[in-house]
LOTORKE-831481 format. One record per residue: residue in one letter; x, z, y of N, C-alpha, C in turn. Coordinates in steps of 0.1 Angstrom, whole numbers, padded with zeros to 4 digits, always signed. Last residue first. Layout:
<sites>
AXZYXZYXZY ...
</sites>
This chain:
<sites>
M-0167-0207-0030-0178-0213-0022-0178-0228-0024 E-0144-0201-0042-0156-0199-0050-0168-0205-0043 G-0126-0207-0022-0126-0216-0034-0138-0214-0042 A-0131-0187-0004-0133-0200+0000-0134-0210-0012 R-0121-0165-0020-0135-0166-0017-0139-0180-0012 L-0094-0172-0021-0102-0171-0033-0116-0172-0030 C-0088-0170+0007-0086-0183+0000-0094-0183-0013 R-0092-0143+0011-0100-0153+0018-0100-0166+0011 L-0072-0132-0005-0086-0129-0008-0095-0139-0001 L-0049-0142+0008-0052-0146-0005-0066-0144-0009 F-0052-0127+0032-0052-0142+0032-0055-0148+0019 L-0050-0101+0023-0062-0105+0029-0063-0121+0030 N-0023-0102+0014-0034-0099+0005-0047-0104+0010 Q-0010-0106+0039-0009-0116+0028-0020-0114+0018 D-0017-0083+0053-0021-0096+0058-0020-0107+0047 L-0003-0064+0037-0018-0064+0038-0023-0077+0043 E+0023-0071+0042+0018-0072+0028+0003-0072+0028 Q+0025-0067+0070+0027-0080+0064+0021-0082+0050 R+0020-0040+0070+0011-0048+0077+0012-0063+0072 L+0044-0031+0056+0030-0028+0051+0020-0038+0057 M+0063-0038+0074+0063-0045+0061+0049-0043+0055 A+0057-0021+0095+0057-0035+0097+0056-0043+0084 W+0061+0004+0082+0048+0000+0087+0046-0015+0090 L+0088+0003+0077+0079+0003+0066+0065-0001+0070 M+0098+0003+0104+0101-0008+0094+0091-0009+0083 K+0088+0027+0113+0084+0015+0120+0087+0003+0110 L+0102+0045+0096+0087+0045+0097+0082+0032+0102 V+0128+0041+0103+0124+0038+0089+0109+0037+0089 G+0127+0050+0130+0131+0036+0127+0126+0032+0113 E+0120+0077+0128+0111+0067+0135+0114+0053+0131 G+0123+0093+0097+0129+0089+0110+0120+0078+0115 W+0095+0112+0085+0106+0103+0083+0111+0099+0097 A+0085+0145+0078+0085+0134+0087+0097+0125+0084 F+0067+0174+0070+0074+0162+0064+0074+0151+0075 G+0067+0210+0073+0062+0196+0074+0071+0186+0068 G+0070+0238+0072+0067+0232+0084+0064+0217+0084 P+0097+0253+0054+0083+0253+0058+0081+0245+0071 R+0120+0230+0038+0118+0241+0047+0103+0241+0051 E+0121+0207+0025+0121+0219+0016+0120+0232+0025 E+0123+0187+0043+0110+0188+0036+0110+0201+0028 P+0150+0187+0052+0139+0193+0060+0126+0196+0053 L+0173+0196+0026+0166+0186+0034+0154+0192+0041 L+0195+0224+0032+0185+0217+0024+0179+0206+0033 N+0229+0230+0035+0217+0228+0042+0207+0219+0034 Y+0249+0255+0019+0244+0241+0019+0231+0240+0026 N+0260+0280+0017+0258+0275+0031+0253+0261+0031 P+0264+0287-0009+0253+0293-0003+0250+0287+0011 D+0272+0266-0035+0276+0268-0021+0264+0274-0014 D+0279+0279-0067+0270+0272-0058+0273+0276-0044 E+0294+0278-0099+0294+0281-0085+0284+0273-0077 P+0293+0268-0126+0290+0282-0123+0289+0286-0109 T+0273+0239-0134+0285+0244-0128+0283+0259-0124 D+0261+0219-0161+0259+0231-0152+0273+0236-0147 F+0268+0197-0178+0263+0195-0164+0263+0208-0155 I+0278+0205-0204+0283+0193-0197+0280+0193-0182 A+0264+0228-0212+0279+0228-0212+0285+0216-0204 K+0238+0219-0210+0243+0230-0201+0258+0230-0200 L+0238+0201-0231+0236+0196-0217+0240+0206-0207 V+0242+0218-0252+0252+0207-0250+0250+0202-0236 S+0219+0233-0253+0231+0239-0248+0242+0229-0245 P+0189+0218-0241+0199+0219-0252+0212+0225-0246 T+0163+0236-0225+0174+0226-0223+0185+0228-0234 R+0131+0238-0237+0144+0245-0236+0155+0235-0236 L+0098+0242-0235+0108+0232-0231+0121+0240-0229 L+0082+0264-0239+0083+0254-0250+0095+0244-0247 K+0078+0297-0233+0085+0285-0228+0088+0276-0240 G+0043+0308-0237+0058+0309-0239+0065+0296-0234 G+0013+0328-0238+0021+0316-0236+0036+0318-0238 G-0002+0350-0238+0001+0344-0250+0009+0332-0250 P-0013+0343-0206-0013+0353-0217-0011+0346-0230 Q+0011+0321-0188-0003+0324-0194-0002+0335-0204 N+0036+0313-0182+0030+0324-0174+0016+0328-0179 P+0041+0290-0197+0049+0302-0199+0043+0314-0192 F+0022+0271-0185+0020+0277-0198+0028+0290-0201 V+0034+0264-0159+0021+0270-0161+0020+0278-0174 D+0060+0253-0160+0056+0262-0150+0043+0270-0152 E+0063+0236-0183+0075+0243-0177+0071+0255-0168 L+0039+0225-0191+0047+0232-0201+0058+0240-0195 F+0030+0216-0165+0022+0225-0173+0031+0233-0183 F+0050+0198-0158+0047+0209-0149+0039+0220-0157 Y+0048+0179-0179+0060+0186-0177+0057+0199-0169 I+0021+0170-0175+0025+0176-0188+0038+0184-0186 H+0023+0159-0149+0015+0171-0152+0018+0178-0165 G+0041+0138-0153+0045+0149-0144+0036+0161-0146 V+0025+0122-0170+0037+0128-0175+0042+0139-0166 A+0003+0117-0152+0001+0123-0164+0013+0130-0170 I+0016+0104-0130+0009+0117-0128+0007+0124-0141 G+0026+0081-0143+0035+0090-0137+0029+0104-0135 L+0001+0070-0151+0011+0073-0161+0021+0083-0156 L-0011+0065-0126-0017+0074-0135-0007+0079-0146 D+0007+0045-0116+0006+0058-0110+0000+0069-0119 V+0002+0024-0135+0016+0030-0133+0015+0044-0127 I-0024+0019-0131-0020+0025-0144-0006+0031-0143 I-0032+0007-0108-0030+0021-0107-0026+0027-0120 S-0018-0024-0097-0025-0017-0108-0022-0002-0106 N-0022-0034-0063-0014-0031-0075-0022-0024-0085 G-0033-0038-0038-0037-0047-0049-0030-0045-0061 L-0029-0020-0018-0020-0032-0019-0023-0041-0030 L-0047-0001-0025-0049-0008-0013-0041-0021-0012 L-0035+0010-0048-0048+0003-0049-0050-0006-0037 S-0014+0022-0036-0011+0011-0045-0024+0003-0047 F-0028+0042-0021-0020+0032-0014-0017+0020-0023 G-0038+0057-0042-0047+0050-0033-0040+0039-0025 M-0014+0067-0051-0022+0059-0060-0032+0051-0052 L-0006+0082-0029+0002+0071-0033-0006+0062-0042 V-0026+0102-0030-0025+0093-0019-0017+0081-0022 W-0018+0114-0054-0031+0107-0054-0032+0098-0041 P+0006+0125-0047+0006+0115-0058-0007+0107-0057 L-0003+0144-0025+0006+0132-0023+0005+0122-0034 F-0016+0167-0029-0025+0155-0028-0016+0142-0027 P+0002+0188-0028-0003+0184-0041-0012+0171-0041 A+0008+0190+0001+0017+0183-0008+0010+0179-0021 Q-0020+0184+0023-0011+0193+0016-0004+0185+0005 F-0021+0160+0050-0027+0167+0038-0016+0176+0032 I-0029+0135+0071-0022+0147+0071-0029+0156+0060 L-0025+0100+0077-0031+0111+0070-0023+0123+0070 L-0010+0084+0095-0024+0082+0093-0031+0093+0087 G+0017+0086+0096+0010+0090+0108-0005+0088+0107 F+0027+0081+0071+0026+0070+0080+0019+0073+0093 F+0016+0111+0063+0018+0098+0056+0016+0087+0066 N+0027+0142+0063+0022+0132+0073+0026+0118+0068 M+0020+0173+0047+0025+0159+0046+0019+0151+0057 R+0029+0206+0044+0020+0197+0050+0027+0183+0051 V+0034+0227+0016+0040+0218+0026+0030+0208+0031 Y+0023+0242-0003+0019+0246+0010+0026+0237+0021 P+0033+0236-0029+0019+0233-0026+0015+0235-0011 N+0056+0227-0044+0056+0230-0030+0042+0228-0024 R+0052+0220-0070+0061+0232-0068+0062+0235-0053 R+0037+0198-0068+0031+0210-0074+0039+0222-0072 S+0055+0180-0057+0043+0184-0049+0037+0196-0055 W+0074+0177-0077+0078+0183-0064+0066+0188-0057 V+0058+0165-0097+0065+0178-0100+0068+0185-0087 Y+0052+0141-0083+0041+0150-0088+0047+0164-0090 V+0076+0128-0078+0068+0132-0067+0058+0143-0071 L+0083+0123-0105+0092+0132-0097+0084+0137-0085 M+0062+0106-0112+0064+0118-0119+0072+0128-0111 I+0067+0084-0095+0055+0092-0093+0056+0106-0100 T+0091+0075-0107+0091+0080-0093+0079+0089-0090 F+0081+0066-0131+0090+0077-0131+0092+0084-0117 A+0066+0045-0122+0059+0056-0129+0068+0069-0129 Q+0087+0029-0114+0077+0034-0104+0069+0046-0110 G+0100+0023-0139+0107+0030-0128+0097+0036-0118 L+0090+0008-0159+0085+0021-0158+0091+0029-0147 F+0080-0025-0167+0090-0017-0160+0083-0003-0156 V+0059-0033-0183+0072-0038-0186+0083-0031-0179 L+0029-0023-0198+0038-0021-0186+0052-0025-0191 N+0003-0019-0212+0010-0032-0209+0018-0030-0196 V+0005+0008-0235+0000+0002-0222+0009-0010-0219 F+0017+0018-0257+0003+0016-0258-0003+0010-0245 L+0043+0023-0252+0040+0015-0264+0025+0011-0264 G+0044+0040-0231+0046+0026-0228+0043+0017-0240 F+0043+0065-0243+0031+0060-0237+0031+0045-0234 L+0070+0065-0249+0060+0066-0260+0047+0061-0255 T+0082+0064-0224+0084+0053-0233+0074+0053-0245 M+0073+0088-0213+0068+0075-0207+0070+0064-0217 L+0087+0106-0229+0072+0106-0229+0067+0093-0224 L+0113+0099-0222+0109+0098-0236+0094+0097-0237 G+0113+0105-0195+0116+0092-0199+0111+0090-0213 G+0108+0133-0195+0099+0124-0189+0101+0110-0193 F+0131+0142-0209+0118+0145-0214+0108+0135-0208 L+0152+0133-0193+0151+0128-0207+0137+0130-0212 F+0146+0146-0169+0147+0131-0169+0145+0126-0183 M+0148+0172-0178+0135+0167-0173+0135+0152-0173 F+0175+0173-0183+0166+0174-0194+0152+0170-0190 V+0185+0171-0157+0188+0160-0167+0178+0161-0178 F+0176+0197-0149+0171+0185-0142+0173+0172-0151 D+0191+0213-0166+0176+0214-0167+0170+0201-0160 A+0216+0207-0156+0213+0204-0170+0198+0204-0172 T+0216+0217-0130+0216+0203-0132+0213+0199-0146 R+0209+0241-0115+0204+0239-0128+0204+0223-0131 G+0215+0244-0088+0223+0251-0097+0219+0249-0112 R+0181+0236-0081+0195+0239-0076+0203+0248-0085 F+0156+0228-0088+0167+0227-0098+0181+0229-0093 S+0141+0233-0065+0138+0241-0077+0148+0239-0088 G+0164+0217-0047+0154+0228-0045+0152+0236-0058 E+0180+0196-0052+0185+0206-0043+0176+0218-0042 E+0163+0182-0070+0177+0186-0074+0183+0197-0065 L+0141+0177-0054+0140+0185-0066+0153+0190-0070 M+0152+0162-0034+0146+0175-0030+0144+0183-0042 R+0161+0139-0048+0171+0148-0042+0165+0162-0039 C+0136+0129-0056+0146+0132-0066+0156+0142-0060 Y+0126+0124-0031+0119+0135-0040+0128+0138-0052 R+0143+0105-0020+0139+0117-0013+0134+0128-0022 Y+0146+0084-0039+0157+0091-0033+0153+0105-0028 L+0119+0076-0043+0127+0080-0054+0139+0089-0049 F+0111+0068-0017+0105+0079-0024+0113+0085-0035 I+0129+0047-0013+0129+0058-0004+0123+0070-0010 M+0123+0030-0034+0136+0036-0034+0137+0048-0024 N+0096+0022-0029+0099+0030-0041+0113+0037-0040 F+0101+0008-0004+0091+0019-0005+0095+0028-0017 L+0118-0012-0013+0123-0002-0003+0114+0010-0003 F+0101-0026-0031+0114-0021-0035+0119-0010-0026 N+0080-0034-0015+0077-0025-0027+0090-0019-0031 F+0092-0050+0005+0085-0038+0008+0084-0029-0004 G+0123-0061-0011+0111-0063-0003+0105-0050+0000 V+0141-0074-0037+0142-0067-0025+0130-0071-0016 P+0121-0075-0068+0130-0081-0058+0130-0073-0045 G+0117-0045-0089+0113-0058-0083+0123-0063-0073 F+0130-0023-0098+0118-0021-0091+0112-0034-0084 F+0148-0012-0125+0145-0023-0117+0131-0022-0111 L+0153+0010-0141+0162+0007-0131+0158-0004-0121 Y+0138+0013-0164+0136+0023-0153+0145+0021-0141 N+0147-0006-0180+0133-0008-0175+0130+0002-0165 T+0172+0003-0189+0171-0007-0178+0157-0009-0172 I+0166+0020-0211+0171+0025-0198+0169+0015-0187 L+0156+0005-0231+0151+0018-0230+0155+0024-0217 R+0173-0017-0232+0160-0019-0225+0153-0005-0223 W+0194-0012-0248+0196-0010-0234+0183-0011-0226 V+0187-0020-0274+0184-0006-0270+0186-0003-0255 Q+0179-0043-0291+0183-0043-0276+0180-0030-0270 F+0173-0047-0318+0182-0036-0314+0188-0038-0300 H+0152-0062-0327+0165-0069-0324+0175-0060-0318 K+0133-0043-0332+0136-0053-0342+0149-0060-0340 F+0133-0025-0311+0133-0019-0324+0136-0030-0335 I+0134-0042-0288+0142-0029-0289+0143-0025-0303 L+0117-0063-0291+0131-0066-0289+0140-0053-0291 E+0093-0048-0294+0098-0056-0304+0113-0060-0303 P+0090-0034-0269+0093-0027-0281+0098-0035-0293 N+0104-0040-0239+0098-0048-0250+0100-0041-0263 F+0109-0037-0206+0105-0029-0218+0098-0038-0228 Y+0134-0058-0191+0121-0052-0192+0119-0045-0205 L+0159-0070-0189+0158-0056-0185+0145-0050-0189 Q+0160-0097-0191+0170-0090-0199+0169-0075-0197 F+0142-0106-0173+0139-0108-0187+0149-0101-0196 P+0154-0103-0148+0145-0093-0152+0141-0094-0167 T+0189-0113-0153+0175-0116-0150+0166-0105-0154 I+0221-0112-0137+0213-0109-0148+0198-0113-0143 L+0231-0125-0115+0241-0121-0125+0233-0118-0138 E+0217-0131-0092+0215-0139-0104+0226-0137-0115 L+0216-0114-0071+0228-0123-0072+0227-0132-0084 Q+0194-0100-0078+0193-0108-0066+0205-0118-0066 V+0204-0086-0100+0193-0096-0102+0192-0105-0090 A+0223-0070-0088+0227-0079-0098+0216-0090-0101 A+0206-0055-0071+0216-0064-0065+0221-0074-0075 T+0193-0040-0090+0185-0049-0082+0195-0059-0075 T+0214-0025-0100+0206-0034-0109+0199-0044-0101 L+0222-0011-0078+0231-0020-0084+0224-0030-0093 V+0199+0005-0073+0204-0004-0063+0213-0015-0069 C+0199+0020-0097+0187+0012-0094+0192+0001-0084 A+0224+0034-0096+0221+0024-0107+0209+0015-0104 T+0219+0049-0073+0230+0039-0073+0227+0029-0084 T+0199+0066-0083+0196+0057-0072+0207+0046-0071 Y+0213+0080-0103+0201+0072-0106+0198+0062-0095 A+0235+0092-0091+0237+0083-0102+0225+0074-0104 R+0223+0108-0071+0233+0098-0067+0235+0087-0078 T+0208+0125-0086+0201+0116-0076+0211+0105-0073 V+0229+0138-0099+0218+0131-0107+0211+0121-0098 P+0246+0150-0078+0250+0140-0088+0239+0132-0095 P+0235+0150-0043+0237+0156-0056+0238+0146-0067 V+0254+0136-0017+0242+0135-0025+0244+0141-0038 Q+0279+0136-0007+0272+0148-0006+0258+0148-0013 L+0289+0110-0011+0294+0121-0020+0286+0134-0018 Y+0276+0098+0011+0273+0094-0003+0277+0105-0013 E+0289+0109+0033+0274+0111+0031+0270+0108+0016 Q+0315+0099+0028+0312+0113+0029+0298+0117+0026 R+0310+0071+0029+0315+0077+0017+0313+0092+0017 F+0301+0069+0056+0292+0065+0045+0297+0072+0032 T+0325+0077+0069+0313+0084+0071+0303+0081+0060 Q+0343+0057+0060+0345+0071+0057+0333+0079+0058 Y+0331+0034+0071+0332+0035+0056+0334+0050+0052 A+0334+0039+0098+0320+0038+0092+0320+0040+0077 M+0362+0037+0099+0355+0050+0103+0341+0050+0097 
</sites>
């Protein structure tokens, strides 16, 4: 019974979101089971272009680190905002959504040649969050019950959150930059005087992914309706407990470093 319920819920997830999140989870599971190692997945231009390990162009977007707070946090955001985009502004336009994936991935890969980043999945998640937030400017967000703000501030709140955890903000800045480029070219520039649509989805993608029919009775995720943003209480408590643990560890390391300096 539980399997049937899970299978039904899983199949209701839109195809692009389902494929990407599943690939991320399976990649992480394979690393945890030691079937593969992160050294076989990370972004390395020399190995890609000189040794033709072209799979790294994709796999570096699929691994978010070992199972823990950072992995769960990224997967929740990836799933929710990828799904909300696919069911919202890209509803009935799967080919356009796939094209955004390809455009964003290509741009991040080019930028990745000049920055010292080996995994770009988190930056890709921030890109999705940025595009969603700019297309839903009036949605009010409640972040862990601590901050209440409008949706366009969400990427910057996440960047501050990364900084609080002691992570590099280059990943967040890369995701914001690529998300802004896509949003400007797709939503802003075509509506400017003398502007035009520069991003056009190839017809081959439309032939493969677009479906002619759409279910008008489909229920959108709550975040797409006016009124706010809230996670389930159980998920919120779990993430908050893991966050406290992560912060305590960082504070302990900081005290040790200061003690060593003295």
